[in-house]
Structure formats: structure tokens, C-alpha cells
Backbone bond lengths (Angstrom), bond angles and torsions (degrees), N, CA, C in turn:
res aa  C-N    CA-C-N  psi(-1)  N-CA   C-N-CA  omega(-1)  CA-C   N-CA-C  phi
1 M - - - 1.398 - - 1.387 114.68 -
2 R 1.413 110.82 129.75 1.648 114.65 -176.06 1.643 104.50 -124.26
3 S 1.183 107.86 151.56 1.469 116.94 176.17 1.431 112.07 -141.19
4 F 1.435 117.42 176.98 1.464 122.80 -175.35 1.569 99.88 -153.77
5 G 1.334 109.57 171.00 1.498 120.23 -179.38 1.505 111.65 56.62
6 A 1.346 113.34 -142.51 1.484 118.85 -176.83 1.478 114.62 -85.85
7 F 1.429 117.94 -3.67 1.363 119.76 176.73 1.584 113.31 -77.03
8 S 1.381 116.31 112.33 1.354 116.02 -179.96 1.420 113.46 -89.84
9 A 1.429 115.23 130.37 1.375 113.26 179.15 1.615 112.97 -71.99
10 F 1.327 116.50 -37.41 1.376 117.84 176.88 1.468 114.16 -59.55
11 R 1.303 122.53 -40.90 1.382 126.44 -178.11 1.549 110.83 -69.33
12 C 1.374 115.93 -30.34 1.443 120.23 176.90 1.541 109.18 -69.77
13 L 1.306 117.93 -43.92 1.372 128.13 -178.66 1.552 110.86 -64.07
14 N 1.288 117.26 -40.59 1.405 125.34 -179.83 1.587 107.46 -68.38
15 A 1.310 119.78 -44.90 1.515 123.95 174.76 1.572 109.75 -54.73
16 C 1.276 114.68 -39.14 1.505 117.55 -175.66 1.578 116.84 -101.99
17 R 1.332 112.40 24.98 1.499 119.15 -170.58 1.472 110.43 -68.47
18 E 1.310 121.35 -25.59 1.437 116.22 179.26 1.532 118.91 -61.31
19 Y 1.322 116.18 -9.33 1.505 124.07 177.53 1.522 109.44 -102.52
20 L 1.301 117.80 -5.79 1.460 119.06 -169.88 1.674 109.22 -104.76
21 S 1.375 112.68 145.26 1.495 115.16 168.45 1.475 111.88 -81.27
22 R 1.353 118.54 -31.82 1.412 119.47 -179.06 1.479 103.36 -166.29
23 Y 1.377 118.88 152.03 1.408 126.77 -177.46 1.610 108.42 -159.04
24 G 1.354 111.77 156.38 1.442 116.56 174.15 1.513 105.50 -169.36
25 G 1.368 117.92 169.88 1.435 122.96 175.50 1.516 113.83 151.80
26 H 1.321 112.74 -153.74 1.437 116.90 -178.97 1.495 106.70 -152.74
27 P 1.299 124.12 176.08 1.565 124.92 -173.94 1.542 111.04 -48.06
28 G 1.273 119.85 -37.44 1.395 119.46 -169.20 1.550 115.45 -91.66
29 A 1.390 114.17 -18.33 1.441 114.05 -178.47 1.617 106.34 -160.65
30 G 1.357 121.27 166.01 1.350 124.42 -177.99 1.522 110.71 -162.28
31 G 1.287 118.00 154.29 1.394 120.54 167.98 1.565 115.38 -123.16
32 F 1.356 117.63 156.26 1.531 115.72 -176.18 1.496 103.80 -163.27
33 S 1.308 113.29 161.72 1.543 125.42 173.42 1.567 101.82 -134.72
34 L 1.390 106.68 153.21 1.402 118.67 179.23 1.516 111.09 -157.92
35 P 1.428 116.31 156.97 1.398 114.54 178.32 1.539 115.42 -73.15
36 A 1.297 126.69 142.42 1.303 130.62 -165.78 1.614 111.16 -60.86
37 K 1.305 118.60 -27.44 1.454 128.12 175.64 1.462 107.38 -66.60
38 Q 1.345 126.13 -19.81 1.364 128.43 -170.41 1.599 112.65 -101.04
39 V 1.376 115.99 2.62 1.373 121.04 -170.49 1.587 111.08 -66.59
40 D 1.199 116.11 -39.84 1.502 125.64 -179.35 1.481 111.20 -68.80
41 A 1.385 116.58 -43.93 1.467 119.80 177.76 1.531 108.07 -69.06
42 F 1.204 118.93 -41.54 1.537 121.82 179.50 1.543 107.35 -55.72
43 Q 1.296 110.49 -58.01 1.395 115.91 -178.96 1.626 114.40 -46.53
44 S 1.375 113.81 -43.24 1.384 116.95 -175.57 1.563 109.93 -70.90
45 A 1.344 113.28 -34.00 1.581 123.35 178.97 1.523 103.08 -63.43
46 V 1.299 121.24 -48.96 1.437 117.54 -170.73 1.636 109.06 -69.01
47 E 1.367 118.08 -31.56 1.390 124.13 177.36 1.550 109.82 -68.68
48 A 1.426 117.83 -39.96 1.360 118.63 177.49 1.476 112.01 -71.80
49 Y 1.262 120.25 -35.47 1.683 127.23 172.30 1.502 103.00 -51.82
50 A 1.335 110.94 -58.49 1.573 114.49 -169.20 1.582 109.28 -60.43
51 A 1.304 115.79 -50.93 1.517 120.11 -176.31 1.592 106.82 -60.65
52 S 1.352 122.64 -27.70 1.456 120.67 -175.53 1.502 108.14 -85.48
53 E 1.224 123.61 -45.21 1.329 129.01 -169.31 1.638 111.93 -91.83
54 F 1.378 118.94 -27.47 1.348 123.62 -176.35 1.429 112.12 -134.70
55 P 1.318 124.35 70.87 1.420 123.12 178.13 1.582 110.42 -53.36
56 E 1.218 115.54 -38.78 1.504 121.46 176.80 1.529 109.75 -107.21
57 M 1.280 118.88 102.25 1.539 124.25 -170.26 1.608 99.03 -66.58
58 P 1.477 115.92 145.94 1.330 118.50 170.66 1.567 115.30 -65.05
59 D 1.274 121.85 154.47 1.412 120.89 179.39 1.557 106.92 -99.95
60 L 1.455 115.69 142.89 1.519 117.91 -177.54 1.555 100.44 -78.40
61 A 1.265 113.68 128.71 1.446 121.91 -172.51 1.483 107.10 -137.15
62 I 1.382 121.05 139.87 1.460 125.80 164.72 1.434 111.82 -103.88
63 E 1.247 122.32 123.67 1.424 121.58 -177.63 1.653 112.07 -107.19
64 A 1.257 114.29 133.68 1.517 120.40 -177.64 1.523 109.03 -74.92
65 D 1.276 115.56 138.56 1.487 125.83 176.03 1.579 108.60 -79.35
66 L 1.322 109.60 -29.04 1.603 114.32 -173.89 1.350 112.87 -159.69
67 L 1.305 120.54 143.55 1.429 120.60 166.52 1.485 108.33 -84.41
68 L 1.338 115.84 114.47 1.434 118.14 -179.70 1.485 119.40 -86.41
69 L 1.287 118.26 113.23 1.524 123.12 -173.23 1.591 105.23 -80.32
70 P 1.393 114.76 152.75 1.507 111.07 179.82 1.425 117.52 -55.05
71 Q 1.323 122.41 -38.83 1.429 127.20 -172.61 1.533 106.01 -69.47
72 Q 1.339 123.36 -16.41 1.486 124.51 179.07 1.482 108.96 -89.35
73 I 1.229 129.53 -6.28 1.580 130.62 179.27 1.441 105.72 -88.65
74 T 1.337 112.64 81.91 1.419 119.33 174.78 1.555 111.14 -127.38
75 M 1.385 123.16 149.15 1.347 120.44 179.37 1.494 112.74 -57.91
76 E 1.276 120.08 -36.36 1.587 117.73 -177.83 1.490 106.16 -64.11
77 N 1.423 116.45 -50.07 1.576 112.32 177.62 1.481 117.19 -54.95
78 M 1.220 113.89 -44.57 1.588 119.05 -174.60 1.517 107.13 -68.71
79 M 1.379 118.44 -39.17 1.522 117.13 177.51 1.541 111.82 -65.67
80 S 1.426 118.89 -30.78 1.380 119.97 171.99 1.464 118.68 -50.74
81 L 1.340 117.35 -26.44 1.464 120.22 -171.09 1.560 105.28 -67.30
82 S 1.272 124.18 -19.59 1.449 125.93 -175.28 1.602 108.29 -63.32
83 A 1.277 121.41 -19.14 1.452 128.27 167.16 1.423 115.48 -58.45
84 L 1.426 121.60 -22.71 1.352 129.76 -174.16 1.557 108.07 -96.97
85 A 1.385 122.84 -10.81 1.420 125.23 178.53 1.413 110.16 -73.26
86 P 1.452 116.32 161.97 1.447 124.04 3.14 1.461 112.96 -78.08
87 F 1.337 112.16 156.57 1.550 115.69 -178.84 1.540 109.60 -104.51
88 G 1.197 123.13 147.35 1.514 127.88 178.47 1.528 111.99 169.02
89 E 1.362 115.79 -150.97 1.395 120.87 -178.36 1.558 109.99 -61.63
90 G 1.338 116.33 124.85 1.499 120.14 -177.44 1.572 113.04 88.05
91 N 1.273 114.80 -16.99 1.494 116.03 178.96 1.589 106.86 -144.88
92 P 1.389 112.25 67.07 1.335 117.54 -176.52 1.681 112.35 -66.64
93 I 1.481 110.94 152.96 1.392 112.65 179.53 1.626 111.86 -64.22
94 P 1.220 118.41 147.75 1.567 121.50 -170.83 1.466 105.58 -69.47
95 V 1.404 111.45 142.69 1.424 118.81 176.33 1.559 112.92 -114.13
96 F 1.353 116.82 124.08 1.387 114.87 -174.15 1.540 111.18 -108.11
97 A 1.260 119.92 153.60 1.480 127.76 174.89 1.529 110.63 -98.37
98 L 1.318 115.71 133.27 1.473 120.91 170.98 1.594 102.04 -123.89
99 C 1.294 112.41 109.01 1.553 120.50 -174.59 1.505 113.28 -104.85
100 H 1.271 115.48 141.87 1.531 119.60 175.04 1.472 111.29 71.65
101 A 1.355 122.13 28.12 1.521 121.89 177.36 1.478 109.84 -81.96
102 V 1.363 118.13 152.41 1.485 122.91 -179.35 1.456 104.55 -102.65
103 L 1.296 117.03 127.38 1.430 124.99 173.84 1.453 106.16 -75.36
104 R 1.374 117.64 128.93 1.476 123.14 -179.37 1.545 109.94 -112.89
105 E 1.243 125.22 -34.63 1.504 129.20 -170.05 1.578 112.03 -158.70
106 V 1.215 117.33 134.27 1.438 129.20 171.34 1.537 110.09 -104.94
107 V 1.345 119.37 116.87 1.489 120.65 -168.32 1.504 104.82 -128.42
108 P 1.403 117.16 138.77 1.487 116.88 -178.23 1.560 105.84 -85.47
109 L 1.353 114.11 152.67 1.411 120.08 175.92 1.649 105.85 -130.94
110 A 1.175 110.51 147.89 1.581 115.26 176.47 1.594 108.32 61.58
111 K 1.226 114.72 52.50 1.414 117.97 -178.39 1.586 115.44 56.87
112 G 1.375 116.87 29.66 1.387 121.83 179.50 1.443 115.24 88.74
113 A 1.390 119.93 4.46 1.528 119.06 176.78 1.424 111.35 -77.10
114 H 1.320 121.41 -21.41 1.472 127.36 175.70 1.538 110.49 -133.89
115 T 1.333 113.04 179.20 1.534 116.54 -167.98 1.562 108.56 -143.54
116 K 1.374 108.83 135.11 1.556 111.85 173.92 1.449 105.09 -106.89
117 L 1.245 124.05 142.57 1.434 130.56 176.26 1.632 111.60 -112.62
118 R 1.171 119.01 110.17 1.521 120.07 162.78 1.420 114.15 -77.82
119 I 1.331 113.47 126.42 1.517 118.31 -174.47 1.599 105.74 -131.51
120 T 1.399 117.31 160.67 1.303 124.89 163.84 1.515 109.52 -111.53
121 Y 1.401 118.17 119.51 1.368 127.20 177.03 1.494 112.52 -115.38
122 G 1.291 111.93 101.93 1.449 116.37 -169.75 1.525 112.02 55.93
123 P 1.387 123.38 -128.15 1.368 118.37 177.26 1.541 115.73 -81.02
124 M 1.352 117.53 -3.68 1.422 121.30 -171.64 1.509 112.61 -95.87
125 A 1.354 117.90 145.15 1.481 129.00 171.90 1.522 101.61 -99.98
126 L 1.318 118.13 120.99 1.439 127.66 175.91 1.502 112.87 -123.04
127 E 1.356 116.26 157.18 1.362 122.98 165.97 1.634 114.95 -117.73
128 L 1.220 115.07 125.74 1.530 119.54 -179.61 1.594 109.01 -109.88
129 L 1.271 111.06 147.28 1.579 116.21 -176.52 1.487 103.86 -112.28
130 L 1.399 112.46 131.69 1.520 121.69 177.40 1.541 102.39 -126.11
131 F 1.326 114.22 111.07 1.350 127.51 -177.97 1.524 113.91 -91.31
132 R 1.311 117.59 139.81 1.482 127.54 176.40 1.626 108.61 69.20
133 V 1.242 115.85 29.81 1.496 128.54 175.74 1.489 113.64 -130.26
134 R 1.264 122.14 106.38 1.456 121.17 -177.32 1.585 105.54 -72.58
135 P 1.362 115.73 146.00 1.376 123.56 177.57 1.430 118.20 -50.23
136 E 1.351 119.57 -33.74 1.487 124.13 174.68 1.469 115.26 -71.91
137 A 1.414 113.32 -22.32 1.465 115.67 -177.25 1.578 105.97 -92.64
138 F 1.174 122.08 1.70 1.455 120.38 -175.75 1.607 104.07 -82.63
139 P 1.303 127.43 126.14 1.488 123.72 -166.22 1.442 116.48 -88.37
140 M 1.259 119.72 -7.63 1.559 120.04 177.77 1.516 115.00 -96.14
141 K 1.328 110.61 146.33 1.365 116.25 -177.75 1.567 111.20 -98.30
142 P 1.395 123.30 154.31 1.397 123.26 171.82 1.669 109.40 -46.43
143 G 1.310 114.70 142.31 1.466 118.50 -174.46 1.538 118.08 96.11
144 T 1.344 116.35 -22.07 1.396 124.52 -176.12 1.617 106.89 -74.39
145 V 1.296 111.95 142.52 1.500 124.75 177.88 1.465 109.60 -91.70
146 C 1.357 118.80 120.86 1.502 119.09 -166.89 1.489 105.40 -129.92
147 D 1.400 116.12 163.24 1.365 124.58 163.35 1.470 108.37 -117.66
148 F 1.395 115.59 141.20 1.478 121.31 -178.03 1.541 107.90 -126.73
149 L 1.380 118.46 148.48 1.320 131.41 159.28 1.536 116.44 -101.51
150 V 1.317 123.30 118.97 1.439 121.28 -169.56 1.534 111.03 -128.43
151 N 1.224 115.45 160.74 1.458 126.16 162.77 1.557 107.63 -108.31
152 A 1.264 118.28 143.87 1.484 122.01 175.35 1.565 110.25 -106.58
153 E 1.279 117.06 123.03 1.452 121.65 -177.10 1.548 107.57 -125.01
154 I 1.318 115.24 139.50 1.424 123.33 176.87 1.478 111.13 -111.04
155 S 1.290 115.17 125.36 1.458 115.68 178.80 1.678 101.27 -129.24
156 T 1.271 110.60 176.09 1.461 120.45 179.28 1.486 116.91 -112.47
157 F 1.340 125.00 122.93 1.437 127.18 178.36 1.406 110.77 -131.02
158 Q 1.318 113.04 116.49 1.370 129.31 -178.43 1.563 111.50 56.99
159 G 1.251 110.75 44.10 1.481 125.98 178.56 1.658 115.75 75.39
160 K 1.214 114.49 13.70 1.550 127.08 179.66 1.404 109.53 -115.98
161 P 1.384 115.20 133.67 1.543 118.43 166.75 1.438 113.71 -59.08
162 Q 1.288 113.34 139.82 1.535 116.58 179.04 1.615 105.05 -132.07
163 L 1.261 116.50 134.82 1.471 125.72 -178.21 1.580 109.00 -94.53
164 S 1.330 112.71 125.01 1.505 116.02 174.15 1.570 111.06 -120.95
165 L 1.253 115.95 127.50 1.453 117.49 175.57 1.537 112.47 -103.24
166 I 1.226 116.11 109.36 1.510 126.35 -170.15 1.602 108.17 -98.20
167 I 1.321 110.36 122.83 1.522 119.27 -178.85 1.466 108.84 -73.61
168 K 1.416 115.28 127.56 1.404 124.45 166.11 1.479 119.24 -91.40
169 D 1.387 109.07 -36.04 1.425 118.37 178.18 1.640 107.41 -165.22
170 Y 1.286 111.03 166.21 1.432 119.99 179.10 1.418 118.48 -159.71
171 R 1.344 119.95 155.14 1.414 122.68 177.71 1.399 110.66 -156.07
172 R 1.325 116.45 164.14 1.639 120.37 176.03 1.344 102.99 -68.56
173 S 1.325 119.53 139.67 1.515 122.65 171.38 1.444 111.78 -59.22
174 G 1.423 120.91 141.47 1.367 120.94 -175.06 1.567 121.27 87.21
175 L 1.412 111.29 -9.28 1.471 110.18 175.78 1.467 110.81 -62.10
176 K 1.276 115.16 138.34 1.482 125.94 178.28 1.450 111.46 -81.32
177 Q 1.346 117.52 89.00 1.421 124.12 -167.10 1.565 112.74 -66.32
178 A 1.409 118.18 -38.79 1.393 122.09 171.89 1.539 115.18 -55.96
179 K 1.265 114.36 -38.29 1.482 118.44 177.14 1.436 110.10 -71.56
180 Y 1.272 116.38 -39.67 1.566 116.38 178.47 1.575 109.17 -57.00
181 F 1.362 118.20 -53.42 1.417 121.76 -175.88 1.462 109.24 -60.77
182 A 1.361 118.21 -42.85 1.482 113.60 -174.34 1.448 110.39 -67.27
183 A 1.317 127.09 -30.45 1.408 133.26 174.75 1.453 113.28 -65.53
184 K 1.312 112.54 -35.94 1.456 120.47 178.47 1.602 107.16 -71.00
185 Q 1.260 120.33 -45.72 1.485 122.85 175.68 1.591 107.37 -60.81
186 T 1.342 119.22 -40.77 1.421 117.30 -173.72 1.661 107.06 -63.30
187 Y 1.400 114.78 -36.82 1.434 117.68 -174.39 1.510 105.86 -68.78
188 E 1.311 118.67 -36.01 1.520 117.68 178.55 1.533 110.51 -68.42
189 K 1.245 119.75 -33.99 1.363 123.45 177.45 1.642 106.99 -70.62
190 F 1.238 119.69 -37.74 1.436 122.28 176.05 1.622 107.28 -60.15
191 C 1.280 112.86 -48.56 1.494 121.32 -176.17 1.604 107.89 -60.38
192 R 1.352 112.29 -33.91 1.525 110.85 178.78 1.563 113.22 -89.46
193 R 1.366 114.38 15.50 1.519 119.03 -177.09 1.509 116.21 53.67
194 E 1.297 116.61 33.18 1.475 121.11 176.09 1.429 101.99 -78.82
195 S 1.385 114.94 151.52 1.406 125.37 177.24 1.440 115.24 -62.62
196 L 1.331 120.35 133.21 1.362 125.78 177.26 1.550 107.37 -128.94
197 S 1.395 113.89 146.40 1.375 118.14 177.98 1.439 118.57 -74.19
198 A 1.355 120.54 156.71 1.479 118.85 -177.57 1.474 108.03 -55.07
199 A 1.467 119.62 -38.02 1.506 112.02 178.92 1.500 117.09 -63.17
200 Y 1.339 119.39 -29.20 1.309 120.87 173.46 1.556 116.98 -68.90
201 C 1.335 109.37 -39.37 1.486 114.56 174.31 1.513 114.46 -64.00
202 R 1.275 116.97 -36.87 1.585 120.09 171.85 1.545 114.23 -61.97
203 A 1.395 114.90 -29.91 1.381 120.09 -169.38 1.691 107.52 -88.77
204 I 1.253 113.07 -18.62 1.535 115.42 -177.76 1.455 114.08 -113.21
205 T 1.506 114.35 8.34 1.412 112.76 -178.25 1.613 105.70 -98.84
206 P 1.289 116.59 127.16 1.621 122.58 -178.84 1.557 104.79 -77.19
207 S 1.240 105.51 134.59 1.534 110.56 176.65 1.628 102.41 -83.65
208 R 1.374 111.16 167.31 1.437 117.57 -177.04 1.564 110.05 -54.98
209 Q 1.297 113.38 -47.86 1.599 116.57 -178.30 1.587 108.14 -58.72
210 E 1.317 114.74 -37.93 1.596 117.66 -176.35 1.482 106.29 -70.20
211 L 1.327 116.69 -38.35 1.538 118.63 -179.61 1.541 109.85 -61.15
212 I 1.288 111.40 -45.77 1.544 116.18 177.13 1.548 113.58 -57.39
213 Q 1.376 115.88 -47.87 1.389 119.19 -173.78 1.557 107.41 -73.99
214 I 1.266 118.96 -27.04 1.523 118.27 173.05 1.442 112.77 -70.51
215 Y 1.283 119.07 -38.53 1.484 124.83 -170.81 1.548 103.42 -75.69
216 Q 1.338 123.91 -39.18 1.385 131.17 177.96 1.634 106.82 -57.10
217 R 1.284 123.68 -30.51 1.494 120.65 -177.26 1.568 110.26 -92.83
218 I 1.298 114.02 2.90 1.531 111.18 -177.35 1.620 103.82 -97.18
219 P 1.393 115.62 120.21 1.416 119.46 -176.18 1.552 110.07 -87.20
220 E 1.274 114.86 173.61 1.513 124.11 -176.12 1.583 106.04 -86.91
221 S 1.305 118.18 12.70 1.478 118.47 170.58 1.544 106.12 -127.53
222 A 1.299 115.25 160.47 1.580 116.45 -171.12 1.570 103.86 -58.96
223 L 1.360 107.94 145.49 1.528 119.72 178.09 1.658 102.90 -136.45
224 S 1.217 119.79 134.03 1.303 117.01 171.09 1.521 115.67 -74.05
225 L 1.381 121.69 144.54 1.396 120.49 176.82 1.460 118.80 -56.82
226 D 1.246 119.84 -37.10 1.440 121.71 175.41 1.413 112.05 -58.82
227 T 1.438 114.66 -45.28 1.518 118.48 -177.51 1.600 107.17 -64.25
228 L 1.366 112.47 -42.23 1.595 115.29 -179.54 1.570 108.44 -57.59
229 F 1.435 119.30 -37.65 1.398 117.93 -170.18 1.534 102.53 -81.96
230 G 1.419 126.38 -28.43 1.329 119.10 179.24 1.510 112.51 -67.24
231 G 1.325 116.75 -18.55 1.505 117.98 -177.85 1.634 109.64 -92.64
232 L 1.317 111.13 8.24 1.611 115.86 -176.87 1.455 105.58 -110.86
233 Q 1.297 122.63 8.61 1.506 121.03 -176.04 1.392 116.16 -68.73
234 N 1.258 117.24 -11.43 1.528 117.88 177.85 1.513 111.57 -86.64
235 L 1.333 119.96 -1.96 1.484 121.63 -176.10 1.594 100.74 -95.11
236 P 1.305 115.74 124.34 1.531 120.76 -160.26 1.655 106.78 -73.85
237 E 1.288 118.87 -26.91 1.560 118.17 -176.86 1.460 110.43 -101.36
238 M 1.380 122.82 4.23 1.372 124.96 -172.26 1.496 111.60 -70.61
239 N 1.379 112.32 142.31 1.622 118.30 171.58 1.562 106.67 -143.97
240 Y 1.201 112.58 171.48 1.521 115.64 -171.49 1.445 111.84 -68.21
241 C 1.336 113.42 -45.29 1.407 122.20 173.02 1.524 119.28 -46.88
242 K 1.410 111.17 -51.08 1.362 117.52 -178.17 1.579 112.74 -69.37
243 M 1.222 117.22 -32.05 1.555 121.43 170.45 1.386 111.40 -58.53
244 R 1.489 121.85 -50.32 1.338 124.34 -177.56 1.486 115.00 -60.87
245 I 1.337 116.13 -40.36 1.377 123.98 177.09 1.534 108.02 -65.51
246 A 1.108 117.99 -34.42 1.652 120.03 -179.14 1.467 103.51 -72.94
247 V 1.356 123.07 -36.72 1.498 117.94 175.15 1.456 116.50 -69.85
248 D 1.381 113.11 -28.02 1.319 118.82 176.53 1.537 111.31 -72.66
249 I 1.285 125.07 -38.38 1.414 132.18 170.48 1.568 108.34 -56.85
250 F 1.259 115.00 -50.39 1.619 114.99 169.87 1.432 114.73 -52.79
251 S 1.327 119.82 -50.45 1.417 118.32 177.50 1.397 114.60 -56.95
252 E 1.356 118.78 -44.47 1.472 121.67 -177.68 1.600 110.62 -57.22
253 L 1.343 116.97 -36.40 1.306 128.47 -178.12 1.578 117.67 -85.39
254 H 1.408 109.54 3.01 1.403 117.23 -176.92 1.598 117.77 61.62
255 L 1.335 110.81 29.91 1.515 114.10 -177.55 1.540 111.24 -95.45
256 V 1.396 116.45 -22.98 1.500 120.85 179.19 1.566 100.72 -137.91
257 Q 1.417 108.33 164.67 1.540 120.01 161.53 1.474 106.77 -114.27
258 Q 1.288 111.17 137.53 1.522 113.97 177.05 1.454 105.94 -125.02
259 N 1.397 119.91 142.49 1.475 126.69 167.14 1.520 109.74 -100.78
260 R 1.315 110.30 116.86 1.546 111.91 -169.50 1.580 106.07 -81.86
261 W 1.442 119.05 -16.64 1.340 118.56 -178.27 1.595 109.17 -81.44
262 T 1.258 114.35 -46.38 1.491 114.80 171.58 1.522 123.98 -83.29
263 E 1.425 107.99 -3.83 1.509 120.41 -172.79 1.482 112.65 47.09
264 Q 1.221 111.75 62.64 1.506 117.61 177.84 1.560 108.30 -133.01
265 V 1.269 118.40 153.80 1.442 123.67 -176.61 1.563 110.37 -133.66
266 T 1.264 119.52 149.70 1.465 123.45 -177.72 1.659 105.61 -141.73
267 R 1.204 116.10 132.69 1.422 126.52 173.85 1.529 109.99 -71.73
268 V 1.344 118.82 127.02 1.605 118.84 179.66 1.640 101.68 -106.16
269 S 1.329 105.44 156.96 1.528 115.82 -177.29 1.488 106.43 -76.79
270 V 1.397 120.23 130.23 1.405 125.71 -177.75 1.587 106.77 -130.93
271 Q 1.267 113.81 148.48 1.445 123.06 174.55 1.515 112.00 -95.84
272 G 1.287 117.45 130.41 1.563 122.50 -179.82 1.471 111.59 70.19
273 K 1.331 113.00 -167.23 1.474 118.99 -164.31 1.626 101.16 -103.47
274 A 1.323 112.45 147.36 1.552 117.85 173.44 1.495 106.41 -95.43
275 D 1.344 111.96 151.80 1.506 122.83 174.64 1.523 104.68 -97.19
276 L 1.367 114.39 99.11 1.554 114.09 179.85 1.528 110.18 -62.85
277 Q 1.354 115.15 -26.97 1.425 109.02 -173.52 1.481 109.72 -81.53
278 A 1.277 123.01 4.06 1.547 122.88 171.29 1.489 108.93 -78.21
279 S 1.296 120.98 -10.87 1.404 119.28 -177.43 1.649 111.88 -66.96
280 K 1.368 114.40 126.16 1.360 120.71 179.11 1.588 110.06 -64.71
281 L 1.330 113.67 -41.48 1.561 122.11 175.20 1.584 104.66 -53.35
282 L 1.254 120.88 -53.08 1.474 121.83 -171.79 1.481 109.42 -61.98
283 Q 1.367 113.95 -45.67 1.492 122.80 178.51 1.411 114.00 -54.75
284 G 1.317 109.60 -44.62 1.588 115.80 -177.53 1.500 114.00 -64.48
285 L 1.362 118.81 -35.04 1.412 126.39 176.17 1.579 110.08 -70.32
286 Q 1.250 116.21 -42.00 1.469 122.06 172.47 1.506 113.98 -54.54
287 K 1.417 118.45 -41.67 1.282 120.75 -176.30 1.556 111.43 -74.15
288 K 1.321 116.89 -21.80 1.449 118.64 170.26 1.506 115.07 -80.60
289 G 1.289 121.83 15.93 1.398 129.43 167.74 1.543 117.33 91.37
290 A 1.372 111.75 24.35 1.472 120.25 178.61 1.591 105.06 -79.95
291 D 1.346 114.34 139.14 1.465 121.27 172.61 1.467 107.01 -96.77
292 V 1.340 122.76 106.52 1.448 128.10 177.93 1.600 109.51 -111.35
293 S 1.272 118.95 22.81 1.436 117.17 -173.65 1.609 106.78 -79.97
């Protein structure tokens, strides 16, 4: 079990200990064992604890330690970070922000398992490494202005130091972050069947045209939901909650498969046309006053 923010994994396990054979850990992570017959009761207890202690769950966020300007990206500066080592729990490796960089090229690495991004950052041409993301899954196109959070790592190649900038997170410059997190929290409330106002229902109900546009962007290979959302930024009324509900509608109609643990979605092969209006989820939102015409 892993956690973040003020939500303590250990306190949660301790509150639900009557269902556990053993447990231990600390605020950020914990381990536990329990009889199989107690799984459902334990899950309910965790949900009850979370609802009681954290009506608004914390958001997983990565904070930058420093906005790194182009002239600061030198081998000498990056090698000086070794004075802060060793890195680990309580002393994480520094995270740097690169803001308003222009994406120039998306290049496959390791037969397409990973991705290299070539960018222009001020007067500098840089290469950033993005692991476990396929080039076709990266949502931005060359020419896009992006913000990146990176770690700087120094390795040795043929006896010479080599600087690698490892991407921790990325976004299109200008993304309204507060709006993104608010929509994500609204989706979680919707999934918990909490009451939402008619105005909220209207804002999170995808129109037929939006459903079509979202579906067309889902490939027949696994795509992360955040990557899918990044590719929808040109839709004027799009928000994260609306996109997730659209994917849930497609799942209900057996048009896609989604993995809620890895937050990935895959289009499945279907015969004929699907009746989007047959979705009970969509009908339910319509009854709550949403205009989806």
C-alpha cells in the first residue's frame, strides 16, 4: 500500500486492523496480510476511513525544487548535485522545471519501448528521456510549447561524463492545473455516487460529438488516460471528468477495455455501429438535467 500527501497508509491500516492478520509501515507506505474472506470487509473499511478522515482526498503532485534556466544547464552545475547525495527516502533527488520549451521531435528508444524528446529550450537544443511511454502514446506534436519536470543524472560513457535529463512529468504550457485537479475530484465524487448539482452534471456530460471525438483518439493499443486527455486540449469544453465519463460510457457499451489500476484504455474491435444513447450512464446524466443535444 502506498500513499501521498497527508493520507497516512499506516494510520489507515491501523484503523482497519480488525480485518488484518498483520500489518506495518509508515505514512507513505505499508504492508499487510489478511484472510481472503475479509477482503470485501477490509475494502469497505478503508473506504469508510477515507470518507471520514479525508472528504477531499489529496492530489498526487510532483513539486519542482527549482526552475532551471537554459544557462544553468551545464555539466559543472549538474555534477555539483553529487554533494547532496545519497538520495532516497527523506532526501529525494532534486526535481527541476523546464518551462515553455518547444518540442521538436519525438524519437523511439529501445525498439519503441521508451521515448526521447528533442526540444528547444531558449537558445539550447536538449534531449529528454521519457521511460515506459511509447512514442505513439506521447500526446504532444512537434511545435507544441511544453513544460517538463526532470531529474538530472550523470553517467559515464567511454570515460566521459554524460548528462541525462529524465522526465518525471510533462504538460502543455498554459494548462489550467487547478481546473484539472478539480475535475479529477469531481469524477471521484461521481464514482462514489455523491450528490452533484445540475450545473456540475451539465459540465461533465459529453455531447454526442464529443463522444465521437474522444473515441476516435483511443487506439487499439493501451493508452494512458492522462495521455488521452492531453490529446483533447483542442476541444473547448473538455475537462478531465467529462473524458473519464466518456470512457466509462464506452466501457459500458463494450467499445473499449479500461484498466482502472494502471489507468489505461484500449479500443476493442466491434462489428457495426454502437448506439451511444443506449448507455444507462449517459441516460442517468441526462435525467439530472444535462443538455447533451
